[in-house]
PDB file of N, H, CA, C and O in Angstrom:
ATOM      1  N   UNK A   1     123.342  67.000 130.247  1.00  0.00           N
ATOM      2  CA  UNK A   1     122.219  66.428 129.529  1.00  0.00           C
ATOM      3  C   UNK A   1     121.472  67.560 128.826  1.00  0.00           C
ATOM      4  O   UNK A   1     121.129  68.567 129.446  1.00  0.00           O
ATOM      5  N   UNK A   2     121.229  67.390 127.553  1.00  0.00           N
ATOM      6  H   UNK A   2     121.508  66.572 127.050  1.00  0.00           H
ATOM      7  CA  UNK A   2     120.522  68.408 126.801  1.00  0.00           C
ATOM      8  C   UNK A   2     119.046  68.072 126.700  1.00  0.00           C
ATOM      9  O   UNK A   2     118.630  66.951 126.994  1.00  0.00           O
ATOM     10  N   UNK A   3     118.268  69.041 126.285  1.00  0.00           N
ATOM     11  H   UNK A   3     118.606  69.951 126.045  1.00  0.00           H
ATOM     12  CA  UNK A   3     116.831  68.832 126.148  1.00  0.00           C
ATOM     13  C   UNK A   3     116.525  67.823 125.048  1.00  0.00           C
ATOM     14  O   UNK A   3     115.550  67.076 125.133  1.00  0.00           O
ATOM     15  N   UNK A   4     117.357  67.807 124.023  1.00  0.00           N
ATOM     16  H   UNK A   4     118.149  68.413 123.954  1.00  0.00           H
ATOM     17  CA  UNK A   4     117.124  66.888 122.912  1.00  0.00           C
ATOM     18  C   UNK A   4     117.330  65.430 123.340  1.00  0.00           C
ATOM     19  O   UNK A   4     116.624  64.544 122.857  1.00  0.00           O
ATOM     20  N   UNK A   5     118.275  65.173 124.229  1.00  0.00           N
ATOM     21  H   UNK A   5     118.848  65.892 124.621  1.00  0.00           H
ATOM     22  CA  UNK A   5     118.531  63.796 124.642  1.00  0.00           C
ATOM     23  C   UNK A   5     117.438  63.269 125.569  1.00  0.00           C
ATOM     24  O   UNK A   5     117.359  62.061 125.794  1.00  0.00           O
ATOM     25  N   UNK A   6     116.598  64.142 126.109  1.00  0.00           N
ATOM     26  H   UNK A   6     116.661  65.123 125.926  1.00  0.00           H
ATOM     27  CA  UNK A   6     115.531  63.677 126.985  1.00  0.00           C
ATOM     28  C   UNK A   6     114.273  63.288 126.209  1.00  0.00           C
ATOM     29  O   UNK A   6     113.307  62.798 126.794  1.00  0.00           O
ATOM     30  N   UNK A   7     114.283  63.504 124.905  1.00  0.00           N
ATOM     31  H   UNK A   7     115.067  63.903 124.430  1.00  0.00           H
ATOM     32  CA  UNK A   7     113.136  63.124 124.080  1.00  0.00           C
ATOM     33  C   UNK A   7     113.127  61.618 123.846  1.00  0.00           C
ATOM     34  O   UNK A   7     114.182  60.983 123.854  1.00  0.00           O
ATOM     35  N   UNK A   8     111.949  61.044 123.639  1.00  0.00           N
ATOM     36  H   UNK A   8     111.092  61.560 123.633  1.00  0.00           H
ATOM     37  CA  UNK A   8     111.883  59.616 123.320  1.00  0.00           C
ATOM     38  C   UNK A   8     112.584  59.316 121.995  1.00  0.00           C
ATOM     39  O   UNK A   8     112.699  60.186 121.132  1.00  0.00           O
ATOM     40  N   UNK A   9     113.040  58.102 121.850  1.00  0.00           N
ATOM     41  H   UNK A   9     112.947  57.395 122.551  1.00  0.00           H
ATOM     42  CA  UNK A   9     113.801  57.699 120.669  1.00  0.00           C
ATOM     43  C   UNK A   9     113.037  57.921 119.358  1.00  0.00           C
ATOM     44  O   UNK A   9     113.628  58.446 118.414  1.00  0.00           O
ATOM     45  N   UNK A  10     111.759  57.551 119.253  1.00  0.00           N
ATOM     46  H   UNK A  10     111.280  57.125 120.019  1.00  0.00           H
ATOM     47  CA  UNK A  10     111.076  57.787 117.968  1.00  0.00           C
ATOM     48  C   UNK A  10     111.017  59.281 117.587  1.00  0.00           C
ATOM     49  O   UNK A  10     111.101  59.627 116.409  1.00  0.00           O
ATOM     50  N   UNK A  11     110.875  60.133 118.567  1.00  0.00           N
ATOM     51  H   UNK A  11     110.806  59.852 119.524  1.00  0.00           H
ATOM     52  CA  UNK A  11     110.827  61.570 118.286  1.00  0.00           C
ATOM     53  C   UNK A  11     112.197  62.043 117.812  1.00  0.00           C
ATOM     54  O   UNK A  11     112.288  62.855 116.891  1.00  0.00           O
ATOM     55  N   UNK A  12     113.259  61.544 118.432  1.00  0.00           N
ATOM     56  H   UNK A  12     113.185  60.884 119.180  1.00  0.00           H
ATOM     57  CA  UNK A  12     114.607  61.914 117.994  1.00  0.00           C
ATOM     58  C   UNK A  12     114.881  61.449 116.576  1.00  0.00           C
ATOM     59  O   UNK A  12     115.526  62.160 115.805  1.00  0.00           O
ATOM     60  N   UNK A  13     114.397  60.257 116.218  1.00  0.00           N
ATOM     61  H   UNK A  13     113.874  59.679 116.845  1.00  0.00           H
ATOM     62  CA  UNK A  13     114.594  59.729 114.863  1.00  0.00           C
ATOM     63  C   UNK A  13     113.863  60.603 113.851  1.00  0.00           C
ATOM     64  O   UNK A  13     114.413  60.933 112.800  1.00  0.00           O
ATOM     65  N   UNK A  14     112.628  60.975 114.165  1.00  0.00           N
ATOM     66  H   UNK A  14     112.181  60.706 115.019  1.00  0.00           H
ATOM     67  CA  UNK A  14     111.858  61.829 113.264  1.00  0.00           C
ATOM     68  C   UNK A  14     112.522  63.196 113.133  1.00  0.00           C
ATOM     69  O   UNK A  14     112.592  63.742 112.032  1.00  0.00           O
ATOM     70  N   UNK A  15     113.007  63.752 114.232  1.00  0.00           N
ATOM     71  H   UNK A  15     112.950  63.309 115.127  1.00  0.00           H
ATOM     72  CA  UNK A  15     113.686  65.051 114.195  1.00  0.00           C
ATOM     73  C   UNK A  15     114.956  64.956 113.342  1.00  0.00           C
ATOM     74  O   UNK A  15     115.256  65.871 112.575  1.00  0.00           O
ATOM     75  N   UNK A  16     115.692  63.865 113.472  1.00  0.00           N
ATOM     76  H   UNK A  16     115.449  63.122 114.095  1.00  0.00           H
ATOM     77  CA  UNK A  16     116.916  63.687 112.694  1.00  0.00           C
ATOM     78  C   UNK A  16     116.605  63.566 111.207  1.00  0.00           C
ATOM     79  O   UNK A  16     117.298  64.155 110.377  1.00  0.00           O
ATOM     80  N   UNK A  17     115.559  62.803 110.865  1.00  0.00           N
ATOM     81  H   UNK A  17     114.996  62.325 111.538  1.00  0.00           H
ATOM     82  CA  UNK A  17     115.168  62.663 109.466  1.00  0.00           C
ATOM     83  C   UNK A  17     114.674  63.994 108.891  1.00  0.00           C
ATOM     84  O   UNK A  17     115.015  64.353 107.765  1.00  0.00           O
ATOM     85  N   UNK A  18     113.881  64.709 109.659  1.00  0.00           N
ATOM     86  H   UNK A  18     113.603  64.416 110.574  1.00  0.00           H
ATOM     87  CA  UNK A  18     113.392  66.006 109.211  1.00  0.00           C
ATOM     88  C   UNK A  18     114.548  66.984 109.010  1.00  0.00           C
ATOM     89  O   UNK A  18     114.562  67.754 108.050  1.00  0.00           O
ATOM     90  N   UNK A  19     115.498  66.944 109.906  1.00  0.00           N
ATOM     91  H   UNK A  19     115.487  66.318 110.686  1.00  0.00           H
ATOM     92  CA  UNK A  19     116.674  67.799 109.780  1.00  0.00           C
ATOM     93  C   UNK A  19     117.462  67.452 108.518  1.00  0.00           C
ATOM     94  O   UNK A  19     117.911  68.349 107.804  1.00  0.00           O
ATOM     95  N   UNK A  20     117.632  66.178 108.240  1.00  0.00           N
ATOM     96  H   UNK A  20     117.268  65.449 108.820  1.00  0.00           H
ATOM     97  CA  UNK A  20     118.365  65.756 107.048  1.00  0.00           C
ATOM     98  C   UNK A  20     117.649  66.207 105.777  1.00  0.00           C
ATOM     99  O   UNK A  20     118.298  66.635 104.823  1.00  0.00           O
ATOM    100  N   UNK A  21     116.330  66.115 105.752  1.00  0.00           N
ATOM    101  H   UNK A  21     115.803  65.767 106.527  1.00  0.00           H
ATOM    102  CA  UNK A  21     115.565  66.539 104.581  1.00  0.00           C
ATOM    103  C   UNK A  21     115.686  68.046 104.379  1.00  0.00           C
ATOM    104  O   UNK A  21     115.885  68.505 103.254  1.00  0.00           O
ATOM    105  N   UNK A  22     115.568  68.820 105.457  1.00  0.00           N
ATOM    106  H   UNK A  22     115.406  68.447 106.371  1.00  0.00           H
ATOM    107  CA  UNK A  22     115.652  70.272 105.360  1.00  0.00           C
ATOM    108  C   UNK A  22     117.033  70.695 104.874  1.00  0.00           C
ATOM    109  O   UNK A  22     117.137  71.546 103.990  1.00  0.00           O
ATOM    110  N   UNK A  23     118.094  70.119 105.433  1.00  0.00           N
ATOM    111  H   UNK A  23     118.009  69.428 106.151  1.00  0.00           H
ATOM    112  CA  UNK A  23     119.452  70.484 105.001  1.00  0.00           C
ATOM    113  C   UNK A  23     119.701  70.073 103.556  1.00  0.00           C
ATOM    114  O   UNK A  23     120.402  70.776 102.828  1.00  0.00           O
ATOM    115  N   UNK A  24     119.138  68.943 103.129  1.00  0.00           N
ATOM    116  H   UNK A  24     118.568  68.372 103.720  1.00  0.00           H
ATOM    117  CA  UNK A  24     119.291  68.513 101.742  1.00  0.00           C
ATOM    118  C   UNK A  24     118.594  69.481 100.791  1.00  0.00           C
ATOM    119  O   UNK A  24     119.151  69.843  99.755  1.00  0.00           O
ATOM    120  N   UNK A  25     117.394  69.896 101.133  1.00  0.00           N
ATOM    121  H   UNK A  25     116.941  69.601 101.975  1.00  0.00           H
ATOM    122  CA  UNK A  25     116.666  70.851 100.296  1.00  0.00           C
ATOM    123  C   UNK A  25     117.410  72.183 100.230  1.00  0.00           C
ATOM    124  O   UNK A  25     117.530  72.769  99.154  1.00  0.00           O
ATOM    125  N   UNK A  26     117.908  72.665 101.362  1.00  0.00           N
ATOM    126  H   UNK A  26     117.811  72.189 102.236  1.00  0.00           H
ATOM    127  CA  UNK A  26     118.664  73.915 101.369  1.00  0.00           C
ATOM    128  C   UNK A  26     119.945  73.797 100.544  1.00  0.00           C
ATOM    129  O   UNK A  26     120.321  74.734  99.839  1.00  0.00           O
ATOM    130  N   UNK A  27     120.606  72.662 100.630  1.00  0.00           N
ATOM    131  H   UNK A  27     120.301  71.901 101.202  1.00  0.00           H
ATOM    132  CA  UNK A  27     121.807  72.435  99.827  1.00  0.00           C
ATOM    133  C   UNK A  27     121.497  72.415  98.340  1.00  0.00           C
ATOM    134  O   UNK A  27     122.249  72.972  97.540  1.00  0.00           O
ATOM    135  N   UNK A  28     120.402  71.782  97.967  1.00  0.00           N
ATOM    136  H   UNK A  28     119.792  71.329  98.617  1.00  0.00           H
ATOM    137  CA  UNK A  28     120.006  71.758  96.559  1.00  0.00           C
ATOM    138  C   UNK A  28     119.646  73.156  96.064  1.00  0.00           C
ATOM    139  O   UNK A  28     119.999  73.525  94.944  1.00  0.00           O
ATOM    140  N   UNK A  29     118.955  73.926  96.880  1.00  0.00           N
ATOM    141  H   UNK A  29     118.668  73.626  97.790  1.00  0.00           H
ATOM    142  CA  UNK A  29     118.635  75.300  96.482  1.00  0.00           C
ATOM    143  C   UNK A  29     119.900  76.126  96.294  1.00  0.00           C
ATOM    144  O   UNK A  29     119.997  76.913  95.352  1.00  0.00           O
ATOM    145  N   UNK A  30     120.870  75.952  97.187  1.00  0.00           N
ATOM    146  H   UNK A  30     120.791  75.313  97.953  1.00  0.00           H
ATOM    147  CA  UNK A  30     122.140  76.663  97.032  1.00  0.00           C
ATOM    148  C   UNK A  30     122.837  76.235  95.738  1.00  0.00           C
ATOM    149  O   UNK A  30     123.390  77.073  95.026  1.00  0.00           O
ATOM    150  N   UNK A  31     122.814  74.960  95.437  1.00  0.00           N
ATOM    151  H   UNK A  31     122.365  74.279  96.016  1.00  0.00           H
ATOM    152  CA  UNK A  31     123.406  74.458  94.192  1.00  0.00           C
ATOM    153  C   UNK A  31     122.701  75.057  92.972  1.00  0.00           C
ATOM    154  O   UNK A  31     123.354  75.493  92.023  1.00  0.00           O
ATOM    155  N   UNK A  32     121.384  75.074  93.002  1.00  0.00           N
ATOM    156  H   UNK A  32     120.853  74.720  93.772  1.00  0.00           H
ATOM    157  CA  UNK A  32     120.625  75.620  91.884  1.00  0.00           C
ATOM    158  C   UNK A  32     120.922  77.098  91.674  1.00  0.00           C
ATOM    159  O   UNK A  32     121.026  77.557  90.537  1.00  0.00           O
ATOM    160  N   UNK A  33     121.057  77.845  92.763  1.00  0.00           N
ATOM    161  H   UNK A  33     120.972  77.472  93.688  1.00  0.00           H
ATOM    162  CA  UNK A  33     121.382  79.267  92.647  1.00  0.00           C
ATOM    163  C   UNK A  33     122.767  79.431  92.038  1.00  0.00           C
ATOM    164  O   UNK A  33     122.963  80.259  91.149  1.00  0.00           O
ATOM    165  N   UNK A  34     123.726  78.645  92.515  1.00  0.00           N
ATOM    166  H   UNK A  34     123.566  77.972  93.238  1.00  0.00           H
ATOM    167  CA  UNK A  34     125.094  78.751  92.002  1.00  0.00           C
ATOM    168  C   UNK A  34     125.188  78.363  90.531  1.00  0.00           C
ATOM    169  O   UNK A  34     126.029  78.902  89.811  1.00  0.00           O
ATOM    170  N   UNK A  35     124.364  77.460  90.075  1.00  0.00           N
ATOM    171  H   UNK A  35     123.681  77.022  90.659  1.00  0.00           H
ATOM    172  CA  UNK A  35     124.381  77.032  88.678  1.00  0.00           C
ATOM    173  C   UNK A  35     123.560  77.946  87.779  1.00  0.00           C
ATOM    174  O   UNK A  35     123.565  77.782  86.559  1.00  0.00           O
ATOM    175  N   UNK A  36     122.857  78.902  88.366  1.00  0.00           N
ATOM    176  H   UNK A  36     122.852  79.034  89.358  1.00  0.00           H
ATOM    177  CA  UNK A  36     122.053  79.829  87.582  1.00  0.00           C
ATOM    178  C   UNK A  36     120.775  79.229  87.031  1.00  0.00           C
ATOM    179  O   UNK A  36     120.262  79.691  86.011  1.00  0.00           O
ATOM    180  N   UNK A  37     120.256  78.212  87.686  1.00  0.00           N
ATOM    181  H   UNK A  37     120.673  77.836  88.514  1.00  0.00           H
ATOM    182  CA  UNK A  37     119.054  77.550  87.182  1.00  0.00           C
ATOM    183  C   UNK A  37     117.805  78.406  87.301  1.00  0.00           C
ATOM    184  O   UNK A  37     116.799  78.123  86.651  1.00  0.00           O
ATOM    185  N   UNK A  38     117.854  79.451  88.122  1.00  0.00           N
ATOM    186  H   UNK A  38     118.671  79.681  88.650  1.00  0.00           H
ATOM    187  CA  UNK A  38     116.699  80.329  88.251  1.00  0.00           C
ATOM    188  C   UNK A  38     116.829  81.552  87.362  1.00  0.00           C
ATOM    189  O   UNK A  38     115.959  82.423  87.383  1.00  0.00           O
ATOM    190  N   UNK A  39     117.885  81.633  86.590  1.00  0.00           N
ATOM    191  H   UNK A  39     118.591  80.926  86.573  1.00  0.00           H
ATOM    192  CA  UNK A  39     118.119  82.799  85.735  1.00  0.00           C
ATOM    193  C   UNK A  39     117.277  82.757  84.471  1.00  0.00           C
ATOM    194  O   UNK A  39     116.877  81.687  84.011  1.00  0.00           O
ATOM    195  N   UNK A  40     117.015  83.925  83.917  1.00  0.00           N
ATOM    196  H   UNK A  40     117.340  84.794  84.290  1.00  0.00           H
ATOM    197  CA  UNK A  40     116.341  84.009  82.645  1.00  0.00           C
ATOM    198  C   UNK A  40     114.839  84.157  82.697  1.00  0.00           C
ATOM    199  O   UNK A  40     114.191  84.138  81.650  1.00  0.00           O
ATOM    200  N   UNK A  41     114.267  84.301  83.860  1.00  0.00           N
ATOM    201  H   UNK A  41     114.793  84.316  84.710  1.00  0.00           H
ATOM    202  CA  UNK A  41     112.824  84.468  83.983  1.00  0.00           C
ATOM    203  C   UNK A  41     112.535  85.864  84.528  1.00  0.00           C
ATOM    204  O   UNK A  41     112.307  86.041  85.724  1.00  0.00           O
ATOM    205  N   UNK A  42     112.547  86.845  83.637  1.00  0.00           N
ATOM    206  H   UNK A  42     112.732  86.701  82.665  1.00  0.00           H
ATOM    207  CA  UNK A  42     112.381  88.236  84.063  1.00  0.00           C
ATOM    208  C   UNK A  42     111.019  88.488  84.691  1.00  0.00           C
ATOM    209  O   UNK A  42     110.897  89.359  85.553  1.00  0.00           O
ATOM    210  N   UNK A  43     110.004  87.758  84.289  1.00  0.00           N
ATOM    211  H   UNK A  43     110.103  87.051  83.589  1.00  0.00           H
ATOM    212  CA  UNK A  43     108.669  87.996  84.815  1.00  0.00           C
ATOM    213  C   UNK A  43     108.542  87.646  86.302  1.00  0.00           C
ATOM    214  O   UNK A  43     107.620  88.117  86.966  1.00  0.00           O
ATOM    215  N   UNK A  44     109.441  86.840  86.821  1.00  0.00           N
ATOM    216  H   UNK A  44     110.191  86.457  86.281  1.00  0.00           H
ATOM    217  CA  UNK A  44     109.392  86.523  88.255  1.00  0.00           C
ATOM    218  C   UNK A  44     110.599  87.102  88.985  1.00  0.00           C
ATOM    219  O   UNK A  44     110.924  86.660  90.087  1.00  0.00           O
ATOM    220  N   UNK A  45     111.263  88.079  88.388  1.00  0.00           N
ATOM    221  H   UNK A  45     111.000  88.438  87.493  1.00  0.00           H
ATOM    222  CA  UNK A  45     112.409  88.765  88.997  1.00  0.00           C
ATOM    223  C   UNK A  45     113.499  87.777  89.419  1.00  0.00           C
ATOM    224  O   UNK A  45     113.992  87.833  90.545  1.00  0.00           O
ATOM    225  N   UNK A  46     113.866  86.884  88.517  1.00  0.00           N
ATOM    226  H   UNK A  46     113.466  86.839  87.602  1.00  0.00           H
ATOM    227  CA  UNK A  46     114.822  85.836  88.852  1.00  0.00           C
ATOM    228  C   UNK A  46     116.209  86.388  89.155  1.00  0.00           C
ATOM    229  O   UNK A  46     116.940  85.788  89.943  1.00  0.00           O
ATOM    230  N   UNK A  47     116.593  87.505  88.556  1.00  0.00           N
ATOM    231  H   UNK A  47     115.999  87.991  87.915  1.00  0.00           H
ATOM    232  CA  UNK A  47     117.910  88.073  88.849  1.00  0.00           C
ATOM    233  C   UNK A  47     117.974  88.523  90.307  1.00  0.00           C
ATOM    234  O   UNK A  47     119.001  88.362  90.965  1.00  0.00           O
ATOM    235  N   UNK A  48     116.888  89.080  90.803  1.00  0.00           N
ATOM    236  H   UNK A  48     116.053  89.210  90.269  1.00  0.00           H
ATOM    237  CA  UNK A  48     116.836  89.479  92.210  1.00  0.00           C
ATOM    238  C   UNK A  48     116.908  88.254  93.115  1.00  0.00           C
ATOM    239  O   UNK A  48     117.606  88.266  94.129  1.00  0.00           O
ATOM    240  N   UNK A  49     116.185  87.197  92.747  1.00  0.00           N
ATOM    241  H   UNK A  49     115.618  87.187  91.924  1.00  0.00           H
ATOM    242  CA  UNK A  49     116.226  85.967  93.550  1.00  0.00           C
ATOM    243  C   UNK A  49     117.627  85.368  93.557  1.00  0.00           C
ATOM    244  O   UNK A  49     118.093  84.896  94.593  1.00  0.00           O
ATOM    245  N   UNK A  50     118.296  85.382  92.416  1.00  0.00           N
ATOM    246  H   UNK A  50     117.917  85.766  91.574  1.00  0.00           H
ATOM    247  CA  UNK A  50     119.658  84.857  92.348  1.00  0.00           C
ATOM    248  C   UNK A  50     120.602  85.687  93.200  1.00  0.00           C
ATOM    249  O   UNK A  50     121.447  85.136  93.906  1.00  0.00           O
ATOM    250  N   UNK A  51     120.467  86.999  93.141  1.00  0.00           N
ATOM    251  H   UNK A  51     119.781  87.446  92.568  1.00  0.00           H
ATOM    252  CA  UNK A  51     121.314  87.875  93.953  1.00  0.00           C
ATOM    253  C   UNK A  51     121.067  87.642  95.439  1.00  0.00           C
ATOM    254  O   UNK A  51     122.017  87.557  96.218  1.00  0.00           O
ATOM    255  N   UNK A  52     119.813  87.539  95.835  1.00  0.00           N
ATOM    256  H   UNK A  52     119.041  87.608  95.202  1.00  0.00           H
ATOM    257  CA  UNK A  52     119.499  87.272  97.245  1.00  0.00           C
ATOM    258  C   UNK A  52     120.022  85.900  97.675  1.00  0.00           C
ATOM    259  O   UNK A  52     120.495  85.740  98.800  1.00  0.00           O
ATOM    260  N   UNK A  53     119.938  84.918  96.786  1.00  0.00           N
ATOM    261  H   UNK A  53     119.553  85.048  95.872  1.00  0.00           H
ATOM    262  CA  UNK A  53     120.463  83.589  97.101  1.00  0.00           C
ATOM    263  C   UNK A  53     121.971  83.607  97.303  1.00  0.00           C
ATOM    264  O   UNK A  53     122.484  82.969  98.222  1.00  0.00           O
ATOM    265  N   UNK A  54     122.678  84.332  96.455  1.00  0.00           N
ATOM    266  H   UNK A  54     122.261  84.850  95.708  1.00  0.00           H
ATOM    267  CA  UNK A  54     124.137  84.419  96.600  1.00  0.00           C
ATOM    268  C   UNK A  54     124.522  85.161  97.885  1.00  0.00           C
ATOM    269  O   UNK A  54     125.497  84.796  98.543  1.00  0.00           O
ATOM    270  N   UNK A  55     123.767  86.190  98.239  1.00  0.00           N
ATOM    271  H   UNK A  55     122.975  86.486  97.705  1.00  0.00           H
ATOM    272  CA  UNK A  55     124.021  86.900  99.499  1.00  0.00           C
ATOM    273  C   UNK A  55     123.791  85.958 100.674  1.00  0.00           C
ATOM    274  O   UNK A  55     124.582  85.946 101.616  1.00  0.00           O
ATOM    275  N   UNK A  56     122.724  85.173 100.633  1.00  0.00           N
ATOM    276  H   UNK A  56     122.081  85.183  99.867  1.00  0.00           H
ATOM    277  CA  UNK A  56     122.441  84.223 101.713  1.00  0.00           C
ATOM    278  C   UNK A  56     123.554  83.174 101.825  1.00  0.00           C
ATOM    279  O   UNK A  56     123.958  82.819 102.933  1.00  0.00           O
ATOM    280  N   UNK A  57     124.048  82.681 100.690  1.00  0.00           N
ATOM    281  H   UNK A  57     123.720  82.970  99.791  1.00  0.00           H
ATOM    282  CA  UNK A  57     125.131  81.695 100.710  1.00  0.00           C
ATOM    283  C   UNK A  57     126.387  82.303 101.328  1.00  0.00           C
ATOM    284  O   UNK A  57     127.063  81.655 102.128  1.00  0.00           O
ATOM    285  N   UNK A  58     126.703  83.548 100.957  1.00  0.00           N
ATOM    286  H   UNK A  58     126.155  84.074 100.306  1.00  0.00           H
ATOM    287  CA  UNK A  58     127.887  84.214 101.505  1.00  0.00           C
ATOM    288  C   UNK A  58     127.741  84.448 103.010  1.00  0.00           C
ATOM    289  O   UNK A  58     128.698  84.256 103.761  1.00  0.00           O
ATOM    290  N   UNK A  59     126.559  84.860 103.452  1.00  0.00           N
ATOM    291  H   UNK A  59     125.782  85.016 102.842  1.00  0.00           H
ATOM    292  CA  UNK A  59     126.344  85.083 104.884  1.00  0.00           C
ATOM    293  C   UNK A  59     126.458  83.786 105.687  1.00  0.00           C
ATOM    294  O   UNK A  59     127.052  83.767 106.765  1.00  0.00           O
ATOM    295  N   UNK A  60     125.894  82.719 105.162  1.00  0.00           N
ATOM    296  H   UNK A  60     125.411  82.734 104.287  1.00  0.00           H
ATOM    297  CA  UNK A  60     125.972  81.437 105.857  1.00  0.00           C
ATOM    298  C   UNK A  60     127.417  80.956 105.926  1.00  0.00           C
ATOM    299  O   UNK A  60     127.846  80.423 106.949  1.00  0.00           O
ATOM    300  N   UNK A  61     128.165  81.139 104.845  1.00  0.00           N
ATOM    301  H   UNK A  61     127.816  81.571 104.014  1.00  0.00           H
ATOM    302  CA  UNK A  61     129.586  80.778 104.859  1.00  0.00           C
ATOM    303  C   UNK A  61     130.362  81.593 105.875  1.00  0.00           C
ATOM    304  O   UNK A  61     131.222  81.060 106.577  1.00  0.00           O
ATOM    305  N   UNK A  62     130.065  82.879 105.957  1.00  0.00           N
ATOM    306  H   UNK A  62     129.367  83.311 105.387  1.00  0.00           H
ATOM    307  CA  UNK A  62     130.726  83.736 106.942  1.00  0.00           C
ATOM    308  C   UNK A  62     130.395  83.334 108.369  1.00  0.00           C
ATOM    309  O   UNK A  62     131.271  83.311 109.234  1.00  0.00           O
ATOM    310  N   UNK A  63     129.143  83.021 108.612  1.00  0.00           N
ATOM    311  H   UNK A  63     128.431  83.040 107.910  1.00  0.00           H
ATOM    312  CA  UNK A  63     128.745  82.580 109.955  1.00  0.00           C
ATOM    313  C   UNK A  63     129.428  81.263 110.311  1.00  0.00           C
ATOM    314  O   UNK A  63     129.892  81.092 111.439  1.00  0.00           O
ATOM    315  N   UNK A  64     129.494  80.331 109.360  1.00  0.00           N
ATOM    316  H   UNK A  64     129.117  80.470 108.445  1.00  0.00           H
ATOM    317  CA  UNK A  64     130.170  79.058 109.619  1.00  0.00           C
ATOM    318  C   UNK A  64     131.649  79.274 109.932  1.00  0.00           C
ATOM    319  O   UNK A  64     132.203  78.603 110.802  1.00  0.00           O
ATOM    320  N   UNK A  65     132.286  80.203 109.230  1.00  0.00           N
ATOM    321  H   UNK A  65     131.836  80.748 108.523  1.00  0.00           H
ATOM    322  CA  UNK A  65     133.692  80.500 109.472  1.00  0.00           C
ATOM    323  C   UNK A  65     133.886  81.092 110.859  1.00  0.00           C
ATOM    324  O   UNK A  65     134.809  80.702 111.574  1.00  0.00           O
ATOM    325  N   UNK A  66     133.026  82.031 111.250  1.00  0.00           N
ATOM    326  H   UNK A  66     132.276  82.348 110.670  1.00  0.00           H
ATOM    327  CA  UNK A  66     133.129  82.649 112.577  1.00  0.00           C
ATOM    328  C   UNK A  66     132.914  81.615 113.668  1.00  0.00           C
ATOM    329  O   UNK A  66     133.656  81.594 114.650  1.00  0.00           O
ATOM    330  N   UNK A  67     131.922  80.765 113.518  1.00  0.00           N
ATOM    331  H   UNK A  67     131.319  80.782 112.720  1.00  0.00           H
ATOM    332  CA  UNK A  67     131.658  79.729 114.519  1.00  0.00           C
ATOM    333  C   UNK A  67     132.849  78.791 114.627  1.00  0.00           C
ATOM    334  O   UNK A  67     133.231  78.405 115.732  1.00  0.00           O
ATOM    335  N   UNK A  68     133.448  78.416 113.486  1.00  0.00           N
ATOM    336  H   UNK A  68     133.138  78.730 112.589  1.00  0.00           H
ATOM    337  CA  UNK A  68     134.607  77.529 113.516  1.00  0.00           C
ATOM    338  C   UNK A  68     135.805  78.196 114.176  1.00  0.00           C
ATOM    339  O   UNK A  68     136.547  77.539 114.907  1.00  0.00           O
ATOM    340  N   UNK A  69     136.008  79.475 113.937  1.00  0.00           N
ATOM    341  H   UNK A  69     135.405  80.009 113.343  1.00  0.00           H
ATOM    342  CA  UNK A  69     137.133  80.188 114.543  1.00  0.00           C
ATOM    343  C   UNK A  69     136.980  80.327 116.054  1.00  0.00           C
ATOM    344  O   UNK A  69     137.974  80.355 116.779  1.00  0.00           O
ATOM    345  N   UNK A  70     135.761  80.413 116.522  1.00  0.00           N
ATOM    346  H   UNK A  70     134.954  80.390 115.933  1.00  0.00           H
ATOM    347  CA  UNK A  70     135.516  80.577 117.965  1.00  0.00           C
ATOM    348  C   UNK A  70     135.562  79.253 118.707  1.00  0.00           C
ATOM    349  O   UNK A  70     135.653  79.240 119.935  1.00  0.00           O
ATOM    350  N   UNK A  71     135.501  78.138 117.986  1.00  0.00           N
ATOM    351  H   UNK A  71     135.427  78.149 116.988  1.00  0.00           H
ATOM    352  CA  UNK A  71     135.511  76.815 118.599  1.00  0.00           C
ATOM    353  C   UNK A  71     136.915  76.477 119.071  1.00  0.00           C
ATOM    354  O   UNK A  71     137.883  76.760 118.366  1.00  0.00           O
ATOM    355  N   UNK A  72     137.046  75.882 120.242  1.00  0.00           N
ATOM    356  H   UNK A  72     136.259  75.653 120.815  1.00  0.00           H
ATOM    357  CA  UNK A  72     138.390  75.474 120.685  1.00  0.00           C
ATOM    358  C   UNK A  72     138.936  74.349 119.818  1.00  0.00           C
ATOM    359  O   UNK A  72     138.228  73.396 119.493  1.00  0.00           O
ATOM    360  N   UNK A  73     140.207  74.473 119.450  1.00  0.00           N
ATOM    361  H   UNK A  73     140.782  75.247 119.714  1.00  0.00           H
ATOM    362  CA  UNK A  73     140.850  73.464 118.602  1.00  0.00           C
ATOM    363  C   UNK A  73     141.812  72.630 119.437  1.00  0.00           C
ATOM    364  O   UNK A  73     142.388  73.117 120.410  1.00  0.00           O
ATOM    365  N   UNK A  74     141.980  71.370 119.049  1.00  0.00           N
ATOM    366  H   UNK A  74     141.512  70.974 118.259  1.00  0.00           H
ATOM    367  CA  UNK A  74     142.861  70.461 119.794  1.00  0.00           C
ATOM    368  C   UNK A  74     144.339  70.724 119.550  1.00  0.00           C
ATOM    369  O   UNK A  74     145.166  70.345 120.380  1.00  0.00           O
ATOM    370  N   UNK A  75     144.699  71.359 118.440  1.00  0.00           N
ATOM    371  H   UNK A  75     144.027  71.666 117.766  1.00  0.00           H
ATOM    372  CA  UNK A  75     146.099  71.511 118.089  1.00  0.00           C
ATOM    373  C   UNK A  75     146.769  72.714 118.775  1.00  0.00           C
ATOM    374  O   UNK A  75     147.940  72.988 118.513  1.00  0.00           O
ATOM    375  N   UNK A  76     146.071  73.412 119.618  1.00  0.00           N
ATOM    376  H   UNK A  76     145.120  73.189 119.831  1.00  0.00           H
ATOM    377  CA  UNK A  76     146.672  74.563 120.295  1.00  0.00           C
ATOM    378  C   UNK A  76     147.126  74.231 121.685  1.00  0.00           C
ATOM    379  O   UNK A  76     147.653  75.096 122.385  1.00  0.00           O
TER     380      UNK A  76
END
């Protein structure tokens, strides 16, 4: 039994909705960075923001790959 399953149902629903909103916003930000939508605004250092966004996307992808590799697979 995990700590999350001991929470009341309304709290779990709110946590699930909040999680979905946060992941959606993060996904949209990653999409915007990949499409270069923040580019071209030198006064706010947009090239630096784009570079940092791409580094964050690469790090998250690497972490996801490592976590997946460490997970036990059924086909072995």
